[in-house]
C-alpha positions as CSV (number, residue, x, y, z in Angstrom):
1,M,0.1,0.0,0.1
2,K,2.8,2.3,0.6
3,R,4.3,1.8,-2.9
4,I,1.0,2.4,-4.6
5,I,0.9,5.8,-2.3
6,K,4.8,6.7,-3.3
7,R,3.8,6.1,-6.7
8,Q,0.7,8.6,-6.8
9,I,3.2,11.1,-5.2
10,E,5.6,10.6,-8.1
11,L,2.9,10.7,-10.9
12,S,0.5,13.9,-9.1
13,A,1.5,16.9,-7.3
14,M,0.2,15.7,-4.2
15,D,2.1,16.9,-1.2
16,S,4.0,14.6,0.9
17,G,2.3,15.6,4.2
18,R,-1.5,14.9,2.6
19,A,-0.1,11.6,1.2
20,L,1.1,10.7,4.7
21,A,-2.2,11.4,5.8
22,F,-3.6,9.2,3.0
23,Y,-1.5,6.4,3.9
24,Q,-2.1,6.6,7.7
25,L,-6.3,6.4,7.6
26,A,-5.9,3.9,4.9
27,K,-3.7,1.9,7.4
28,Y,-6.1,2.5,10.1
29,I,-9.5,1.3,8.0
30,V,-7.4,-1.7,7.1
31,I,-7.0,-2.7,10.7
32,I,-10.4,-2.2,11.7
33,A,-11.8,-4.1,8.7
34,A,-9.6,-6.8,9.6
35,I,-10.5,-7.2,13.2
36,I,-14.1,-7.0,12.4
37,Y,-13.6,-9.5,9.6
38,G,-12.0,-11.7,12.0
39,F,-14.6,-11.3,14.8
40,E,-17.1,-12.2,12.2
41,L,-15.1,-15.2,11.2
42,V,-14.9,-16.6,14.4
43,G,-18.7,-16.4,14.7
44,V,-18.8,-13.2,16.9
45,H,-21.5,-10.6,15.4
46,V,-20.1,-7.1,15.9
47,T,-23.3,-5.4,15.5
48,L,-25.0,-7.5,18.9
49,L,-21.4,-6.9,20.7
50,L,-21.8,-3.1,19.9
51,A,-25.1,-2.6,20.9
52,G,-24.7,-4.8,24.0
53,S,-21.6,-2.4,25.2
54,A,-23.4,0.6,24.4
55,A,-23.4,2.0,28.1
56,L,-19.8,0.9,28.5
57,L,-18.7,2.8,25.4
58,V,-20.2,6.2,26.7
59,G,-18.8,5.8,30.1
60,L,-15.1,5.0,28.7
61,G,-15.8,7.7,26.3
62,L,-16.4,10.3,29.2
63,G,-13.0,9.0,30.2
64,I,-10.9,9.5,27.2
65,Q,-12.1,13.0,26.0
66,Q,-8.7,14.2,26.0
67,Q,-7.3,11.3,24.1
68,F,-10.3,11.6,21.7
69,N,-9.3,15.6,21.7
70,D,-5.7,14.6,20.6
71,L,-7.1,11.9,18.1
72,V,-8.9,14.8,16.1
73,S,-6.3,17.4,16.7
74,G,-4.0,14.8,14.6
75,F,-6.3,14.1,12.1
76,L,-6.8,18.1,11.4
77,L,-3.0,18.2,11.6
78,L,-2.6,15.7,8.9
79,F,-5.3,16.7,6.5
80,E,-5.2,20.5,6.7
81,G,-1.9,20.7,5.8
82,T,-1.3,23.7,8.1
83,V,1.9,21.9,9.6
84,S,3.8,19.3,7.5
85,V,7.0,16.7,8.3
86,G,10.1,19.1,7.8
87,D,8.8,22.1,9.2
88,I,10.3,24.3,11.9
89,I,7.9,25.0,15.0
90,E,7.8,26.5,18.6
91,I,6.3,24.4,21.4
92,D,6.6,25.9,24.7
93,G,9.9,27.6,24.2
94,L,10.9,24.3,22.4
95,V,12.4,25.0,19.0
96,G,12.6,21.7,16.5
97,K,12.0,20.4,13.4
98,I,8.9,18.0,13.0
99,T,10.3,14.2,11.6
100,E,6.7,12.6,12.0
101,I,3.0,13.4,12.3
102,N,0.8,10.6,13.7
103,M,-2.8,10.5,14.9
104,R,-2.3,11.4,18.5
105,T,1.4,12.7,18.9
106,S,4.0,14.6,16.6
107,E,7.7,13.7,16.7
108,V,10.1,16.8,17.1
109,I,13.9,16.9,16.9
110,T,15.8,19.7,18.5
111,R,18.9,21.2,17.4
112,S,20.7,19.1,20.1
113,R,19.4,16.1,18.4
114,R,16.6,15.3,21.1
115,Y,13.6,13.7,20.2
116,Y,10.3,14.9,21.9
117,Y,6.7,13.6,21.2
118,H,4.0,16.1,22.0
119,S,0.2,15.5,21.8
120,S,-1.2,17.0,18.7
């Protein structure tokens, strides 16, 4: 899948940051589809499982609001393209270069070659 996306970047004028975002999204969709297919293959009906655990999922959702906020921020960073890999940024007085943008965190390397992971 990564080779196909790299080929599409070479053929079109797609920004590498947007290509990375597309790759990350496609990877997560494939993983979720494989998990659902695995459950169905074993005989566990996913619709019954989700309906039965709705109250548990609501309680869990209230507990992990910050992680969900980070995830949404990561999606926005990846798809908006306001910040991309290779940009120089300053966060809380720390100046560094973005080396990787993921769904929940971004990796920044400073001039002293220290890696920092910052929530999106």
